C-alpha positions in Angstrom: -37.7 -9.0 -28.1 -35.7 -6.8 -25.7 -36.8 -5.1 -22.5 -39.1 -2.1 -22.8 -37.8 1.4 -22.2 -39.4 1.4 -18.8 -37.0 -1.4 -17.7 -33.9 0.4 -18.7 -31.8 2.7 -16.5 -29.1 4.7 -18.3 -29.4 2.2 -21.2 -29.0 -0.8 -19.0 -31.4 -3.2 -17.3 -32.6 -2.0 -14.0 -31.9 -4.4 -11.1 -34.9 -6.3 -9.7 -35.6 -6.3 -6.0 -33.6 -9.4 -5.4 -30.5 -7.7 -6.7 -30.8 -4.4 -4.9 -28.3 -4.3 -2.0 -26.5 -7.4 -3.3 -22.8 -7.2 -3.6 -21.5 -7.6 -7.2 -19.4 -10.8 -7.5 -16.3 -8.8 -8.6 -16.6 -6.5 -5.6 -17.0 -9.5 -3.3 -13.9 -11.1 -4.7 -11.9 -7.9 -4.2 -13.1 -7.5 -0.6 -12.2 -11.2 0.1 -8.8 -10.8 -1.5 -8.1 -7.6 0.5 -9.2 -9.2 3.7 -7.1 -12.3 3.3 -4.1 -10.9 1.5 -3.3 -8.1 4.0 -1.2 -9.4 6.8 0.6 -7.8 9.7 3.9 -7.8 7.9 2.4 -6.8 4.5 -0.6 -4.6 5.1 -2.8 -3.2 2.4 -4.0 0.4 2.4 -7.1 1.8 0.8 -6.1 5.1 -0.6 -8.5 7.6 -2.1 -7.4 8.5 -5.7 -9.8 11.4 -6.4 -7.7 14.1 -4.8 -4.0 13.9 -5.8 -2.5 15.9 -2.9 -4.6 14.0 -0.3 -3.6 10.7 -1.8 0.1 11.7 -1.5 -0.4 12.7 2.1 -2.1 9.4 3.0 0.7 7.4 1.2 3.5 9.5 2.9 1.9 9.0 6.3 1.7 5.2 5.8 5.4 5.1 4.8 6.4 7.3 7.8 4.4 5.0 10.2 6.0 1.9 8.6 9.5 3.3 8.9 8.9 4.5 12.5 7.7 1.0 13.5 11.0 -0.5 12.3 12.9 1.1 15.2 16.0 1.7 13.1 19.2 2.9 14.6 22.8 3.2 13.6 25.0 0.2 14.5 27.3 0.5 17.5 30.9 0.2 16.6 33.5 -0.9 19.1 37.0 0.5 19.5 38.6 -2.3 17.5 36.3 -1.8 14.6 37.0 2.0 14.6 40.7 1.3 14.5 40.1 -1.2 11.6 38.1 1.4 9.7 40.7 4.1 10.3 43.4 1.7 8.9 41.3 0.9 5.8 40.8 4.7 5.3 44.5 5.3 5.4 45.2 2.6 2.8 42.5 3.9 0.5 43.7 7.5 0.8 47.4 6.4 0.2 46.5 4.6 -3.0 45.2 7.9 -4.7 
């Protein structure tokens, strides 16, 4: 004998008072994984997916911030290396 119609909410069993406010085990697992998997060198970002343009803005901003934090710059080339590159260029152009 199944539950009466008064115990069903949208076709499913209504939670009792012990379950109200409790975190579903799958949600708890996800939260734990996110908390322990995200590190300083490999952060996780929660990105809203219900608005495509906003999602793209959030992702682009995260990428821009990550690239800016890398402090990238062109390598410095000394005089000897410049001469070596010029010689290599001449050899390559002469072989055409």
